[in-house]
MOPAC internal coordinates of N, CA, C and O (Angstrom, degrees):
PM7 1SCF
backbone

  N    0.0000 0     0.00 0     0.00 0    0    0    0
  C    1.4442 1     0.00 0     0.00 0    1    0    0
  C    1.5292 1   107.92 1     0.00 0    2    1    0
  O    1.2310 1   120.91 1   -48.00 1    3    2    1
  N    1.3052 1   115.87 1   132.00 1    3    2    1
  C    1.4658 1   121.67 1   179.21 1    5    3    2
  C    1.5295 1   109.82 1   -72.34 1    6    5    3
  O    1.2310 1   120.80 1   -35.77 1    7    6    5
  N    1.3277 1   116.08 1   144.23 1    7    6    5
  C    1.4629 1   121.69 1   179.18 1    9    7    6
  C    1.5215 1   109.86 1  -113.06 1   10    9    7
  O    1.2310 1   121.14 1   -40.06 1   11   10    9
  N    1.3368 1   115.43 1   139.94 1   11   10    9
  C    1.4609 1   122.25 1   179.99 1   13   11   10
  C    1.5192 1   108.10 1  -133.31 1   14   13   11
  O    1.2310 1   120.74 1   -42.03 1   15   14   13
  N    1.3295 1   116.20 1   137.97 1   15   14   13
  C    1.4599 1   121.78 1   175.23 1   17   15   14
  C    1.5171 1   108.27 1  -112.17 1   18   17   15
  O    1.2310 1   120.88 1   -52.52 1   19   18   17
  N    1.3425 1   115.93 1   127.48 1   19   18   17
  C    1.4586 1   122.04 1   173.62 1   21   19   18
  C    1.5199 1   106.08 1  -113.43 1   22   21   19
  O    1.2310 1   120.61 1   -63.08 1   23   22   21
  N    1.3218 1   116.44 1   116.92 1   23   22   21
  C    1.4636 1   121.11 1  -176.93 1   25   23   22
  C    1.5224 1   108.75 1  -116.45 1   26   25   23
  O    1.2310 1   121.21 1   -59.15 1   27   26   25
  N    1.3318 1   115.30 1   120.85 1   27   26   25
  C    1.4573 1   120.93 1   177.40 1   29   27   26
  C    1.5242 1   109.72 1   -78.29 1   30   29   27
  O    1.2310 1   120.96 1   -22.76 1   31   30   29
  N    1.3123 1   115.77 1   157.24 1   31   30   29
  C    1.4651 1   121.79 1   176.62 1   33   31   30
  C    1.5254 1   108.04 1   -62.66 1   34   33   31
  O    1.2310 1   119.05 1   -62.85 1   35   34   33
  N    1.3469 1   119.42 1   117.15 1   35   34   33
  C    1.4660 1   120.65 1  -176.67 1   37   35   34
  C    1.5197 1   113.41 1   -64.27 1   38   37   35
  O    1.2310 1   119.37 1   158.26 1   39   38   37
  N    1.3300 1   118.80 1   -21.74 1   39   38   37
  C    1.4585 1   119.92 1   179.04 1   41   39   38
  C    1.5270 1   111.95 1   -88.91 1   42   41   39
  O    1.2310 1   120.23 1   163.37 1   43   42   41
  N    1.3459 1   117.17 1   -16.63 1   43   42   41
  C    1.4634 1   119.72 1  -176.67 1   45   43   42
  C    1.5276 1   110.69 1  -159.66 1   46   45   43
  O    1.2310 1   119.75 1  -103.02 1   47   46   45
  N    1.3352 1   118.08 1    76.98 1   47   46   45
  C    1.4677 1   120.53 1  -178.52 1   49   47   46
  C    1.5303 1   111.27 1   -81.05 1   50   49   47
  O    1.2310 1   120.14 1  -102.12 1   51   50   49
  N    1.3203 1   117.34 1    77.88 1   51   50   49
  C    1.4681 1   119.76 1  -174.64 1   53   51   50
  C    1.5263 1   111.56 1   -76.31 1   54   53   51
  O    1.2310 1   120.38 1   -30.91 1   55   54   53
  N    1.3310 1   116.88 1   149.09 1   55   54   53
  C    1.4582 1   119.65 1   177.57 1   57   55   54
  C    1.5288 1   112.18 1   -63.67 1   58   57   55
  O    1.2310 1   119.94 1   149.11 1   59   58   57
  N    1.3263 1   117.72 1   -30.89 1   59   58   57
  C    1.4718 1   120.21 1   178.49 1   61   59   58
  C    1.5239 1   110.80 1   -63.81 1   62   61   59
  O    1.2310 1   120.25 1   138.94 1   63   62   61
  N    1.3282 1   117.13 1   -41.06 1   63   62   61
  C    1.4710 1   119.35 1   179.62 1   65   63   62
  C    1.5295 1   110.39 1   -67.42 1   66   65   63
  O    1.2310 1   119.72 1   141.97 1   67   66   65
  N    1.3306 1   118.14 1   -38.03 1   67   66   65
  C    1.4663 1   120.49 1   177.45 1   69   67   66
  C    1.5229 1   110.26 1   -62.91 1   70   69   67
  O    1.2310 1   120.64 1   137.72 1   71   70   69
  N    1.3208 1   116.37 1   -42.28 1   71   70   69
  C    1.4621 1   120.05 1   177.77 1   73   71   70
  C    1.5148 1   111.92 1   -61.12 1   74   73   71
  O    1.2310 1   120.62 1   139.14 1   75   74   73
  N    1.3313 1   116.42 1   -40.86 1   75   74   73
  C    1.4737 1   120.17 1   178.12 1   77   75   74
  C    1.5273 1   111.12 1   -64.29 1   78   77   75
  O    1.2310 1   120.39 1   138.69 1   79   78   77
  N    1.3369 1   116.87 1   -41.31 1   79   78   77
  C    1.4611 1   120.30 1   178.55 1   81   79   78
  C    1.5303 1   110.15 1   -57.97 1   82   81   79
  O    1.2310 1   120.74 1   131.73 1   83   82   81
  N    1.3345 1   116.18 1   -48.27 1   83   82   81
  C    1.4586 1   119.14 1  -177.64 1   85   83   82
  C    1.5224 1   111.61 1   -68.01 1   86   85   83
  O    1.2310 1   119.73 1   143.94 1   87   86   85
  N    1.3234 1   118.12 1   -36.06 1   87   86   85
  C    1.4665 1   120.39 1   176.08 1   89   87   86
  C    1.5270 1   110.07 1   -60.97 1   90   89   87
  O    1.2310 1   120.16 1   140.77 1   91   90   89
  N    1.3338 1   117.29 1   -39.23 1   91   90   89
  C    1.4717 1   121.30 1   177.70 1   93   91   90
  C    1.5247 1   111.27 1   -65.95 1   94   93   91
  O    1.2310 1   120.63 1   139.09 1   95   94   93
  N    1.3348 1   116.40 1   -40.91 1   95   94   93
  C    1.4655 1   119.85 1   179.16 1   97   95   94
  C    1.5280 1   109.59 1   -63.65 1   98   97   95
  O    1.2310 1   119.93 1   136.02 1   99   98   97
  N    1.3400 1   117.74 1   -43.98 1   99   98   97
  C    1.4585 1   120.79 1   179.26 1  101   99   98
  C    1.5330 1   110.52 1   -64.46 1  102  101   99
  O    1.2310 1   119.64 1   141.21 1  103  102  101
  N    1.3352 1   118.29 1   -38.79 1  103  102  101
  C    1.4712 1   121.32 1   177.27 1  105  103  102
  C    1.5265 1   109.88 1   -62.61 1  106  105  103
  O    1.2310 1   120.51 1   140.98 1  107  106  105
  N    1.3304 1   116.63 1   -39.02 1  107  106  105
  C    1.4602 1   121.12 1   177.62 1  109  107  106
  C    1.5310 1   110.59 1   -63.11 1  110  109  107
  O    1.2310 1   120.45 1   140.70 1  111  110  109
  N    1.3401 1   116.74 1   -39.30 1  111  110  109
  C    1.4634 1   120.35 1   177.88 1  113  111  110
  C    1.5251 1   111.18 1   -68.14 1  114  113  111
  O    1.2310 1   120.36 1   149.30 1  115  114  113
  N    1.3300 1   116.92 1   -30.70 1  115  114  113
  C    1.4717 1   120.07 1   175.80 1  117  115  114
  C    1.5198 1   110.30 1   -65.22 1  118  117  115
  O    1.2310 1   120.79 1   138.24 1  119  118  117
  N    1.3360 1   116.10 1   -41.76 1  119  118  117
  C    1.4631 1   120.82 1  -178.76 1  121  119  118
  C    1.5195 1   111.84 1   -68.96 1  122  121  119
  O    1.2310 1   121.30 1   139.14 1  123  122  121
  N    1.3279 1   115.13 1   -40.86 1  123  122  121
  C    1.4672 1   120.11 1  -177.28 1  125  123  122
  C    1.5202 1   108.76 1  -143.49 1  126  125  123
  O    1.2310 1   120.13 1   -88.21 1  127  126  125
  N    1.3380 1   117.35 1    91.79 1  127  126  125
  C    1.4716 1   119.95 1  -179.07 1  129  127  126
  C    1.5307 1   110.91 1   -60.82 1  130  129  127
  O    1.2310 1   121.38 1   -48.53 1  131  130  129
  N    1.3356 1   114.96 1   131.47 1  131  130  129
  C    1.4580 1   121.49 1   178.37 1  133  131  130
  C    1.5163 1   107.96 1  -167.45 1  134  133  131
  O    1.2310 1   121.22 1   -13.92 1  135  134  133
  N    1.2950 1   115.27 1   166.08 1  135  134  133
  C    1.4665 1   121.34 1   177.75 1  137  135  134
  C    1.5250 1   108.21 1   -87.09 1  138  137  135
  O    1.2310 1   120.73 1   -49.15 1  139  138  137
  N    1.3469 1   116.22 1   130.85 1  139  138  137
  C    1.4634 1   121.28 1  -178.91 1  141  139  138
  C    1.5177 1   110.82 1  -120.84 1  142  141  139
  O    1.2310 1   121.11 1   -38.02 1  143  142  141
  N    1.3145 1   115.48 1   141.98 1  143  142  141
  C    1.4612 1   120.93 1   167.66 1  145  143  142
  C    1.5175 1   105.41 1  -106.14 1  146  145  143
  O    1.2310 1   120.81 1   -69.27 1  147  146  145
  N    1.3201 1   116.05 1   110.73 1  147  146  145
  C    1.4553 1   122.05 1  -174.56 1  149  147  146
  C    1.5267 1   109.93 1  -104.80 1  150  149  147
  O    1.2310 1   120.65 1   -50.82 1  151  150  149
  N    1.3195 1   116.37 1   129.18 1  151  150  149
  C    1.4609 1   121.63 1   172.87 1  153  151  150
  C    1.5141 1   107.08 1  -106.65 1  154  153  151
  O    1.2310 1   120.98 1   -59.15 1  155  154  153
  N    1.3210 1   115.73 1   120.85 1  155  154  153
  C    1.4574 1   122.82 1   177.80 1  157  155  154
  C    1.5300 1   107.46 1   -99.57 1  158  157  155
  O    1.2310 1   120.72 1   -63.41 1  159  158  157
  N    1.3259 1   116.22 1   116.59 1  159  158  157
  C    1.4703 1   122.61 1  -179.51 1  161  159  158
  C    1.5255 1   107.96 1  -107.65 1  162  161  159
  O    1.2310 1   120.75 1   -73.02 1  163  162  161
  N    1.3255 1   116.18 1   106.98 1  163  162  161
  C    1.4707 1   120.46 1  -179.66 1  165  163  162
  C    1.5255 1   111.24 1  -118.96 1  166  165  163
  O    1.2310 1   120.57 1  -153.36 1  167  166  165
  N    1.3366 1   116.51 1    26.64 1  167  166  165
  C    1.4703 1   119.00 1   174.68 1  169  167  166
  C    1.5204 1   106.72 1   -60.76 1  170  169  167
  O    1.2310 1   121.29 1   -44.65 1  171  170  169
  N    1.3350 1   115.15 1   135.35 1  171  170  169
  C    1.4611 1   117.37 1  -175.20 1  173  171  170
  C    1.5114 1   111.28 1  -145.81 1  174  173  171
  O    1.2310 1   121.86 1   -22.54 1  175  174  173
  N    1.3256 1   114.05 1   157.46 1  175  174  173
  C    1.4677 1   121.92 1  -177.02 1  177  175  174
  C    1.5180 1   112.49 1   -67.28 1  178  177  175
  O    1.2310 1   120.14 1   154.80 1  179  178  177
  N    1.3317 1   117.34 1   -25.20 1  179  178  177
  C    1.4660 1   121.00 1  -176.99 1  181  179  178
  C    1.5197 1   112.54 1   -85.90 1  182  181  179
  O    1.2310 1   120.27 1   168.36 1  183  182  181
  N    1.3276 1   117.10 1   -11.64 1  183  182  181
  C    1.4621 1   119.96 1  -176.38 1  185  183  182
  C    1.5184 1   111.63 1    69.20 1  186  185  183
  O    1.2310 1   120.33 1  -155.19 1  187  186  185
  N    1.3342 1   116.97 1    24.81 1  187  186  185
  C    1.4601 1   122.00 1  -177.45 1  189  187  186
  C    1.5237 1   110.76 1   -71.14 1  190  189  187
  O    1.2310 1   121.09 1   -39.96 1  191  190  189
  N    1.3239 1   115.53 1   140.04 1  191  190  189
  C    1.4522 1   121.11 1   175.02 1  193  191  190
  C    1.5223 1   110.45 1   -80.67 1  194  193  191
  O    1.2310 1   120.77 1   -32.32 1  195  194  193
  N    1.3170 1   116.13 1   147.68 1  195  194  193
  C    1.4608 1   122.31 1  -178.92 1  197  195  194
  C    1.5231 1   108.39 1  -128.98 1  198  197  195
  O    1.2310 1   120.72 1   -40.72 1  199  198  197
  N    1.3292 1   116.23 1   139.28 1  199  198  197
  C    1.4590 1   119.77 1   175.07 1  201  199  198
  C    1.5234 1   110.09 1  -143.97 1  202  201  199
  O    1.2310 1   122.08 1   -21.77 1  203  202  201
  N    1.3381 1   113.62 1   158.23 1  203  202  201
  C    1.4652 1   121.60 1   178.39 1  205  203  202
  C    1.5179 1   106.78 1  -125.18 1  206  205  203
  O    1.2310 1   121.09 1   -54.57 1  207  206  205
  N    1.3228 1   115.52 1   125.43 1  207  206  205
  C    1.4537 1   120.62 1   177.70 1  209  207  206
  C    1.5121 1   110.25 1  -127.00 1  210  209  207
  O    1.2310 1   120.82 1     3.99 1  211  210  209
  N    1.3167 1   116.03 1  -176.01 1  211  210  209
  C    1.4591 1   121.77 1   175.11 1  213  211  210
  C    1.5169 1   108.39 1  -126.58 1  214  213  211
  O    1.2310 1   121.10 1   -42.35 1  215  214  213
  N    1.3144 1   115.50 1   137.65 1  215  214  213
  C    1.4549 1   121.95 1   178.31 1  217  215  214
  C    1.5253 1   107.57 1  -138.04 1  218  217  215
  O    1.2310 1   120.71 1   -65.20 1  219  218  217
  N    1.3314 1   116.26 1   114.80 1  219  218  217
  C    1.4648 1   121.10 1  -177.30 1  221  219  218
  C    1.5357 1   112.09 1    51.82 1  222  221  219
  O    1.2310 1   121.17 1  -139.57 1  223  222  221
  N    1.3354 1   115.37 1    40.43 1  223  222  221
  C    1.4542 1   120.85 1   175.97 1  225  223  222
  C    1.5157 1   115.92 1    81.70 1  226  225  223
  O    1.2310 1   120.03 1  -178.97 1  227  226  225
  N    1.3308 1   117.55 1     1.03 1  227  226  225
  C    1.4686 1   120.88 1   178.85 1  229  227  226
  C    1.5193 1   109.93 1  -111.32 1  230  229  227
  O    1.2310 1   120.12 1   -40.48 1  231  230  229
  N    1.3447 1   117.38 1   139.52 1  231  230  229
  C    1.4601 1   118.93 1   176.34 1  233  231  230
  C    1.5246 1   110.87 1   -66.53 1  234  233  231
  O    1.2310 1   121.31 1   -39.39 1  235  234  233
  N    1.3253 1   115.11 1   140.61 1  235  234  233
  C    1.4704 1   122.35 1   179.20 1  237  235  234
  C    1.5194 1   107.39 1  -121.35 1  238  237  235
  O    1.2310 1   120.91 1   -55.06 1  239  238  237
  N    1.3271 1   115.86 1   124.94 1  239  238  237
  C    1.4572 1   121.75 1  -179.41 1  241  239  238
  C    1.5172 1   108.78 1  -103.27 1  242  241  239
  O    1.2310 1   120.80 1   -49.41 1  243  242  241
  N    1.3311 1   116.07 1   130.59 1  243  242  241
  C    1.4618 1   121.42 1  -179.64 1  245  243  242
  C    1.5218 1   109.85 1  -125.83 1  246  245  243
  O    1.2310 1   121.39 1   -43.85 1  247  246  245
  N    1.3188 1   114.95 1   136.15 1  247  246  245
  C    1.4631 1   122.76 1   175.13 1  249  247  246
  C    1.5196 1   106.20 1  -132.84 1  250  249  247
  O    1.2310 1   120.62 1   -47.98 1  251  250  249
  N    1.3401 1   116.42 1   132.02 1  251  250  249
  C    1.4686 1   120.28 1   179.31 1  253  251  250
  C    1.5244 1   110.54 1   -48.67 1  254  253  251
  O    1.2310 1   120.91 1   -48.00 1  255  254  253
  N    1.3280 1   115.86 1   132.00 1  255  254  253
  C    1.4575 1   120.59 1   176.01 1  257  255  254
  C    1.5173 1   114.45 1    90.34 1  258  257  255
  O    1.2310 1   119.79 1   178.98 1  259  258  257
  N    1.3282 1   118.00 1    -1.02 1  259  258  257
  C    1.4620 1   122.46 1   179.62 1  261  259  258
  C    1.5244 1   109.41 1  -126.65 1  262  261  259
  O    1.2310 1   120.80 1   -24.07 1  263  262  261
  N    1.3165 1   116.08 1   155.93 1  263  262  261
  C    1.4609 1   120.31 1   170.47 1  265  263  262
  C    1.5303 1   107.77 1   -70.89 1  266  265  263
  O    1.2310 1   120.46 1   -36.70 1  267  266  265
  N    1.3216 1   116.72 1   143.30 1  267  266  265
  C    1.4642 1   121.08 1   178.12 1  269  267  266
  C    1.5238 1   109.81 1   -65.68 1  270  269  267
  O    1.2310 1   121.12 1   -28.45 1  271  270  269
  N    1.3230 1   115.46 1   151.55 1  271  270  269
  C    1.4614 1   121.66 1  -178.73 1  273  271  270
  C    1.5209 1   109.05 1  -126.48 1  274  273  271
  O    1.2310 1   120.83 1   -52.44 1  275  274  273
  N    1.3366 1   116.02 1   127.56 1  275  274  273
  C    1.4645 1   121.36 1   173.21 1  277  275  274
  C    1.5165 1   108.54 1   -88.94 1  278  277  275
  O    1.2310 1   120.89 1   -37.94 1  279  278  277
  N    1.3234 1   115.91 1   142.06 1  279  278  277
  C    1.4610 1   121.40 1   178.91 1  281  279  278
  C    1.5240 1   108.27 1  -106.39 1  282  281  279
  O    1.2310 1   119.91 1   -45.97 1  283  282  281
  N    1.3259 1   117.77 1   134.03 1  283  282  281
  C    1.4650 1   120.13 1  -175.97 1  285  283  282
  C    1.5314 1   113.25 1   -72.50 1  286  285  283
  O    1.2310 1   121.24 1  -110.80 1  287  286  285
  N    1.3178 1   115.24 1    69.20 1  287  286  285
  C    1.4619 1   121.89 1   176.53 1  289  287  286
  C    1.5285 1   108.25 1  -122.60 1  290  289  287
  O    1.2310 1   120.71 1  -141.45 1  291  290  289
  N    1.3123 1   116.25 1    38.55 1  291  290  289
  C    1.4651 1   122.90 1  -174.07 1  293  291  290
  C    1.5304 1   111.84 1   -53.08 1  294  293  291
  O    1.2310 1   121.82 1   -55.28 1  295  294  293
  N    1.3191 1   114.11 1   124.72 1  295  294  293
  C    1.4461 1   120.34 1   176.69 1  297  295  294
  C    1.5186 1   114.91 1    74.31 1  298  297  295
  O    1.2310 1   120.39 1  -179.75 1  299  298  297
  N    1.3225 1   116.87 1     0.25 1  299  298  297
  C    1.4632 1   120.49 1  -176.86 1  301  299  298
  C    1.5213 1   112.20 1   -96.05 1  302  301  299
  O    1.2310 1   120.23 1   147.23 1  303  302  301
  N    1.3316 1   117.16 1   -32.77 1  303  302  301
  C    1.4636 1   123.23 1  -174.50 1  305  303  302
  C    1.5256 1   107.57 1   -88.16 1  306  305  303
  O    1.2310 1   119.87 1   -78.92 1  307  306  305
  N    1.3176 1   117.86 1   101.08 1  307  306  305
  C    1.4561 1   122.36 1   178.77 1  309  307  306
  C    1.5234 1   108.19 1   -91.67 1  310  309  307
  O    1.2310 1   121.00 1   -76.52 1  311  310  309
  N    1.3062 1   115.70 1   103.48 1  311  310  309
  C    1.4639 1   120.42 1  -174.21 1  313  311  310
  C    1.5184 1   111.23 1   -78.25 1  314  313  311
  O    1.2310 1   120.92 1   -59.57 1  315  314  313
  N    1.2996 1   115.84 1   120.43 1  315  314  313
  C    1.4589 1   121.93 1   168.66 1  317  315  314
  C    1.5184 1   106.59 1  -116.49 1  318  317  315
  O    1.2310 1   122.49 1  -126.37 1  319  318  317
  N    1.3226 1   112.84 1    53.63 1  319  318  317
  C    1.4627 1   121.69 1  -179.54 1  321  319  318
  C    1.5252 1   107.44 1  -152.98 1  322  321  319
  O    1.2310 1   119.91 1   -18.78 1  323  322  321
  N    1.3208 1   117.77 1   161.22 1  323  322  321
  C    1.4685 1   119.14 1   176.25 1  325  323  322
  C    1.5218 1   110.34 1   -66.33 1  326  325  323
  O    1.2310 1   120.69 1   -35.50 1  327  326  325
  N    1.3241 1   116.28 1   144.50 1  327  326  325
  C    1.4624 1   121.33 1  -179.62 1  329  327  326
  C    1.5180 1   108.38 1  -119.25 1  330  329  327
  O    1.2310 1   118.58 1   -46.33 1  331  330  329
  N    1.3352 1   120.32 1   133.67 1  331  330  329
  C    1.4611 1   124.51 1    -9.65 1  333  331  330
  C    1.5257 1   111.19 1   -72.28 1  334  333  331
  O    1.2310 1   121.44 1   -22.43 1  335  334  333
  N    1.3165 1   114.86 1   157.57 1  335  334  333
  C    1.4520 1   121.95 1   179.47 1  337  335  334
  C    1.5250 1   108.00 1  -105.02 1  338  337  335
  O    1.2310 1   120.64 1   -66.20 1  339  338  337
  N    1.3213 1   116.39 1   113.80 1  339  338  337
  C    1.4644 1   120.52 1   179.54 1  341  339  338
  C    1.5175 1   109.20 1   -85.77 1  342  341  339
  O    1.2310 1   121.03 1   -43.51 1  343  342  341
  N    1.3117 1   115.63 1   136.49 1  343  342  341
  C    1.4577 1   119.95 1   175.29 1  345  343  342
  C    1.5276 1   107.31 1   -72.72 1  346  345  343
  O    1.2310 1   119.55 1   -48.43 1  347  346  345
  N    1.3314 1   118.47 1   131.57 1  347  346  345
  C    1.4653 1   120.51 1  -178.87 1  349  347  346
  C    1.5318 1   112.27 1   -56.61 1  350  349  347
  O    1.2310 1   120.91 1   -22.25 1  351  350  349
  N    1.3203 1   115.86 1   157.75 1  351  350  349
  C    1.4722 1   122.35 1  -176.87 1  353  351  350
  C    1.5228 1   113.00 1   -54.12 1  354  353  351
  O    1.2310 1   120.02 1   148.78 1  355  354  353
  N    1.3293 1   117.56 1   -31.22 1  355  354  353
  C    1.4645 1   119.25 1  -179.98 1  357  355  354
  C    1.5265 1   111.84 1   -71.21 1  358  357  355
  O    1.2310 1   120.51 1   171.29 1  359  358  357
  N    1.3430 1   116.64 1    -8.71 1  359  358  357
  C    1.4595 1   120.59 1   173.30 1  361  359  358
  C    1.5122 1   115.77 1    84.18 1  362  361  359
  O    1.2310 1   119.96 1  -167.75 1  363  362  361
  N    1.3314 1   117.69 1    12.25 1  363  362  361
  C    1.4641 1   121.06 1   179.75 1  365  363  362
  C    1.5261 1   109.76 1  -121.31 1  366  365  363
  O    1.2310 1   120.89 1   -46.51 1  367  366  365
  N    1.3115 1   115.91 1   133.49 1  367  366  365
  C    1.4542 1   121.88 1   177.06 1  369  367  366
  C    1.5182 1   107.40 1  -132.66 1  370  369  367
  O    1.2310 1   120.59 1   -50.85 1  371  370  369
  N    1.3245 1   116.48 1   129.15 1  371  370  369
  C    1.4653 1   120.88 1   179.27 1  373  371  370
  C    1.5206 1   108.99 1  -110.50 1  374  373  371
  O    1.2310 1   121.51 1   -51.98 1  375  374  373
  N    1.3321 1   114.71 1   128.02 1  375  374  373
  C    1.4566 1   121.83 1  -179.04 1  377  375  374
  C    1.5197 1   109.63 1  -128.16 1  378  377  375
  O    1.2310 1   121.24 1   -26.76 1  379  378  377
  N    1.3166 1   115.23 1   153.24 1  379  378  377
  C    1.4581 1   121.15 1   170.52 1  381  379  378
  C    1.5180 1   106.43 1  -110.22 1  382  381  379
  O    1.2310 1   120.85 1   -51.74 1  383  382  381
  N    1.3332 1   115.97 1   128.26 1  383  382  381
  C    1.4554 1   122.73 1   177.84 1  385  383  382
  C    1.5183 1   107.28 1  -113.23 1  386  385  383
  O    1.2310 1   121.18 1   -53.11 1  387  386  385
  N    1.3308 1   115.34 1   126.89 1  387  386  385
  C    1.4562 1   119.94 1  -176.51 1  389  387  386
  C    1.5272 1   110.01 1  -137.73 1  390  389  387
  O    1.2310 1   119.88 1   -65.24 1  391  390  389
  N    1.3419 1   117.82 1   114.76 1  391  390  389
  C    1.4607 1   119.54 1   176.22 1  393  391  390
  C    1.5235 1   110.39 1   -60.78 1  394  393  391
  O    1.2310 1   120.62 1   -43.63 1  395  394  393
  N    1.3387 1   116.42 1   136.37 1  395  394  393
  C    1.4639 1   120.12 1   179.02 1  397  395  394
  C    1.5228 1   111.91 1  -112.22 1  398  397  395
  O    1.2310 1   119.59 1   160.62 1  399  398  397
  N    1.3097 1   118.39 1   -19.38 1  399  398  397
  C    1.4596 1   122.98 1   172.62 1  401  399  398
  C    1.5215 1   107.39 1  -160.57 1  402  401  399
  O    1.2310 1   120.08 1    13.84 1  403  402  401
  N    1.3104 1   117.45 1  -166.16 1  403  402  401
  C    1.4658 1   120.72 1  -174.65 1  405  403  402
  C    1.5218 1   113.85 1   -65.99 1  406  405  403
  O    1.2310 1   119.68 1   165.29 1  407  406  405
  N    1.3206 1   118.22 1   -14.71 1  407  406  405
  C    1.4572 1   119.46 1  -174.95 1  409  407  406
  C    1.5241 1   114.33 1  -125.43 1  410  409  407
  O    1.2310 1   119.62 1   149.88 1  411  410  409
  N    1.3173 1   118.32 1   -30.12 1  411  410  409
  C    1.4658 1   120.73 1  -169.53 1  413  411  410
  C    1.5245 1   113.06 1  -105.03 1  414  413  411
  O    1.2310 1   121.66 1   -31.19 1  415  414  413
  N    1.3405 1   114.43 1   148.81 1  415  414  413
  C    1.4646 1   121.95 1  -179.98 1  417  415  414
  C    1.5235 1   108.38 1  -129.30 1  418  417  415
  O    1.2310 1   120.89 1   -55.48 1  419  418  417
  N    1.3108 1   115.90 1   124.52 1  419  418  417
  C    1.4644 1   121.92 1   176.81 1  421  419  418
  C    1.5308 1   107.49 1   -78.77 1  422  421  419
  O    1.2310 1   120.39 1   -50.74 1  423  422  421
  N    1.3448 1   116.86 1   129.26 1  423  422  421
  C    1.4556 1   122.38 1   179.42 1  425  423  422
  C    1.5231 1   107.88 1  -121.33 1  426  425  423
  O    1.2310 1   120.66 1   -59.86 1  427  426  425
  N    1.3317 1   116.34 1   120.14 1  427  426  425
  C    1.4654 1   119.93 1  -179.18 1  429  427  426
  C    1.5219 1   109.46 1  -142.09 1  430  429  427
  O    1.2310 1   120.42 1   -20.87 1  431  430  429
  N    1.3436 1   116.81 1   159.13 1  431  430  429
  C    1.4689 1   119.56 1   176.95 1  433  431  430
  C    1.5227 1   110.39 1   -60.96 1  434  433  431
  O    1.2310 1   121.11 1   -35.50 1  435  434  433
  N    1.3372 1   115.48 1   144.50 1  435  434  433
  C    1.4761 1   119.64 1  -179.86 1  437  435  434
  C    1.5030 1   110.27 1   -74.61 1  438  437  435
  O    1.2310 1   120.10 1   180.00 1  439  438  437

């Protein structure tokens, strides 16, 4: 299984940047479908909490002190995890992403 690390800016882990990271990962899966073990590193200088939820089938990224951001992955993110999913205090979250058909990706804790 391929491993990918997504590291947010430790001085400013904005929800928009997290959404862009995941959109890039999904685009990569479109180009070459494969199973990925993704480590999300959101340790930050502000000690901000981070969570991922779903709203009308789209992932929503939240970071303390920012407005939440929805990522245009409607119907693609198949959550096999509790929603919302809070990133643990240590700032690391490991997920497995697995394409299940031409459009959808199963996302579950590693």
